[in-house]
N, C-alpha and C positions, 0 to 999 in steps of 0.2 A: 504493500500500500504506500509506504514511504517513497519507494522508487518511482511509482506512478505519479505521485504528487510532485516529486523533484523534476521529473521529465516535463510535466505541465508548466511548472514554474520557470524552468529554463527556456522552454519554448515561448512562453509569454514574454519573458525578458528579451529573448532573441528577436521576436517579431518587432519589438520596439527599437532594438539596437540595429537590426539588419538594415533598416531604412537609412540609418545614419552612417553606416560603415562605407567609407570611400577608399577603394583599393587603388593605389598608385600604379601606373603602368610598369614601373620597375618591379614592384612587388609581384604583380601578376605574371610578368615575364620570368621572374626568378622561380616562382612557385608552381606555375602550371606545368603539367606533365604527368608521367606515370610513375607511381611509387610501388616498389616490390612488396606486396602483401605476403607472399610466400614464393616458393620456387616456380610456381606455375600460375600465378595470379597477380594482378596489379590493381591498384586504385588509381583511377584517372582523375586528376584535378584540373578543372577548367573554369573559365569565367564567361558569363553571358550577361550583357547589360549591367556590368559592374556588380554582378552577384556571383558568389562562389557556388560551384556544383561539383559533385563527385559522380563518377560512373564506376560502380562496383558490382561485379557479378551480374552484369546485364541490366542493372537498375539505375536510373537517374535519381540522385539524392541531392536535396537542397539542405545543407546543414544549417543549424542555427548560428548565425554569425554574432559572436559576443563582442568582438572588436576586430581590428584588421588582422591580427595574427592569433586569433583564438576562436574556435568554433566547436559546437557540440553536434555529434552525429547520433541521432536517436536509434538508428538501426544497429549501431555497435554499442550504444550506451557509454560513449567515451567522449572526452574533450581532447581536442588536438591543437597543435600549433606547428608552424614550420620552423625548423632550426637548421643552421649551417654548421657543419663540423669545423672546429677551429683549425684542425691540422690538414684535413683533406679538402676543405672548402666545399664538400658535397652537401647537397640539401637532403633533409630527411623530413618525413611526416612523423611528428613526435606526439606520443600519448602523454597527456598531462596527468601525473599521478594525483589521485584524490587525497592522499595523505600529505604530500609535500608538493605543492604546485610550483615551487621554485626549482625543483629538481628537473634537470634536462636529460631526456632520454633520446636515443637515436634508434627509432623503431623500424621505419620503412624507408629504405634508401630510394632516392629519385633515380630512375633508370635513364640511361643515355637516350637522346632523341632518336626516335625510330625503333626503339627496342620492342621486341615481341616475345611473348612467352612461347615455350615449345608447343603448347596446345593451340595457340593462335597460328603458328607456322603450319601445324598439322591441318587445321581447318582451311588454311589458304592454299594447301597443296604444296607447300615448300618442305618436302619430306627430308631433304638433307639437313636443312637448318633445324627442323623439328628433332631429328635424330641426334644432332650435335647437342641440343639443349637437354634432351632426355638422358643422353649418356653422361652429361655433366652432373645431372641429378643423381643418376645411378652411382657415379663415382663417389659422391658425398654420402649417399644413403641407398644401399642396394635394396632396401625393403620399403622405399618411399611409396606412398599411396598414389603418386603421380605416374608410376611406371608399371602398374598392375597389368599383367598379361591379358586377363579376361576383359579389362576395360577396352584395350585396343581391339581385341577380338570382336567385341560387341559393335564397336564403331565400324570395323571392316565389314561385318556382315550386314549392317544397315546399308552401307554403300552397295553391297551386292543386291539386296532387296530392291534398292532404288535404281538398279541397273547402271550404277556408276562404277564400272569394273576397274578402270585405271586407278580411281581413288581407293578402291578396296585393296588393290595390289600395293599401292603406296603405303597404306596403313599396315598391311600385313608384313611388308618388308621391314618397316620400322620395328614391329613387334618381334620379328625374327632376329633382328640385330640386337635387341635388348634382351631377348630370352633365347639364346642360341642352342640351349640344351633341351628345349621343349619340343616334343613331337607335334603337339597341337598347332604351333605357329607355322610349321612347314606344311602340315595337312591343310590348313586354311589357305595358305598361299597357293598351294597346288590347285585347290578347288577354284580359286579366283582365276588362275591362268587358264583353266578349262573353259571358263565363261567367255574368254576372248579367243579361244581356239588355239592356244599355245600349248600343244600337248607335250613338247619337249621339256619346257619349264615345269609343267605339271608332273611329268615323269621324274625329273631330277629332284623336285621338292618332295614328292611322295617317297622317293628312296631315302632321303634324309629323315623324313618322319619315321619310316620303318626302322631306321638304325637306332632310334630311341624307343620305339614301341612297335614291335612286329605283329601286333594284334589288330591293327587298324584295317578293317575289312576292305573298305573302298580303295585304300592305298595298295593293299596286297593284290587286289583284283586288277587294278590299273597297271601296276608294275609287271605283273605276270603276263598280262595280255600284250604289253608293249616292249618287253625285254628284247625280243629278237629284232625289233625295229631300231632301238636306240643303243644297244650294246655291241653291235657289229660295226 
């Protein structure tokens, strides 16, 4: 109950303050951009008609502006400010601690201009760049939720259902590079190649799948039926 009351109070104060906040062009230029929320997600900060907005996880958010460099985001239930690291000169989106508002934290680093997350590259069909990003994530944490095999598999099969075969192949190839010891990734990739009529690539990938799991029926049947064609 107290939390709800606090949100209402902050919002009411913000409405009155937001109208009086005037962002300088220098401030807007320095703070607008993408901030790394995690390894595969960003918070976009931008300004429209001298108002601050965030784009986070596909949603447009208008924070409650308390002053030029302080705002409240109800969706996160946090107050933020922009800070510049004294040594690196890099900008951060900083969470203002409830206990000590004077404490400066460096929470979300501002990404270089033009930066895209691995998932954004994947969605755009930039598979090499997507893979490079995912491999970096894997290097830092091989169990990261952002590189789960079955998530890529699900995306790839959606492309197959939508008859976007080249996109499916691109996603399955990324999955195979991230999970090279999985029979499933090669089985899926082989199936995608069959959809475009590339039986040689299908054969080769089914063979790899069988090297990890020789009980895949479709793979066994295809390799057996085409061995004489591709092994001579």
